[in-house]
N, C-alpha and C positions, 0 to 999 in steps of 0.2 A: 784684546790685542791680536793683530794679524800674525800668525806664526805657523810653522811646520814643525812637527815633532816625529822623529823616527823612533822605531822600536824593532826588536827582533834579533838584534845582533847577539853574538856569543862565540863560544869556542866549539869547533867541530873538527873531526878528523877528515883527512883527504878523502874525497869521494862522497862526503856527506852533503846534507842540504840544510838551508836556512831560508826563512821567509821574512823579509823586511817589510815593515809597514810605514807609511808616511801619512799622518793625519793632519789635515788643515783645519784651522780654527780662525774665526774672525773674518774670513773671506771665502768665496766660492772658487773652486778650481776650474769651473766651467770657463772656457775661453782661454785657458792657460796651456802652455806646454809644461809637462812635468818630466823631471829627469833625476836619475841617480848618478852620482859622482863618487869617486873614491880617492883617498889620498894616503900615502905612506909618509911618515916623517922624513923630511929632507928631499922629497920627490914632488914633482908637479902634480897638481890635481888633474885627474883624467875623467872624462865622461864615460859612463858605462852603458846607459840606455836612456831613451826618451820616448814619451808618448804624448800625443795631442789629446787633451781631455775630451774634446767635443766628439771627434770621430774615431778615436782609438788607434790611429795610425802609429806605428812604432818604428824605431830604428835602434840598432845594436852595434856596438863596437865589435870588431872581429874577435877579440880575445874572449868574449863571452857568448858569442853566437852559438846557438844550439844547447847552451847550458843554463842561461838565465832567461827569465820571462818577466817583462814589465806589464803591469795591468793597472786598471783604475776602477773604482766603484763610485758612480755618481751619487747614489743614495747615501753613502757614507762619507762623501767628500774626501776620499782618500786614494792613495796609490800604493802599489806593492811591487816588490822585486822578489820573485821566487828564484833561488839560487840552488842549482843542482850540480853534481859532479865537481864539487869545490876542490880547488888546488891550493897549495901553500902560497902561491903568488897572488891569490885573491885576498890575502890578508891585508886589511886596510881599515880606515875609518870611512864609513859610507854615509854620504849626505844626500838628502832629498832637496830638490830645488824646484821652483816654479817661476814662470815668466809669462806675462800676458801677451796675447796677440802674435805669437810666433809658432812655427812648426817644431821647433826644438829649443832647448834651453841654452842660452848663450853663456859665455864665460862669466859675465856679471849679471846673474839673474836678479829679479826683483825680490825674491824670497829665498832664504836659506834655512835649512834645519840645523840643529846643533850637532848632529852626527850620531851614529851608533857603530860600535867597534865589532869587527869580524876577524876572528883568528882561526886560521886553518892549520892545524899541526897534529902530528902523530905523537 
């Protein structure tokens, strides 16, 4: 079955770090745009960062610029989100997404992961 599975979420204190992983199975991420999104209950889903799998070009939303890094590993058919200097407002469920033939992941991507929870609290 074609799917994305996230891992690496957890509870961390403000200023701490987490590394999220997105593993694809049943299809190749080559030729796709990969993105990380996050959502808080009752709030709209928001894009965090995107990467084009073929050339590695990236784009970040302003609220994570300089703190988060998105990357991919072709050999592992996976993508990652390194999160540093975490803030309480980063608390959310984080989702991995993939979409073919685009430079970024649209609102309705072809693939969604099930999400991994991140809680930043003292």
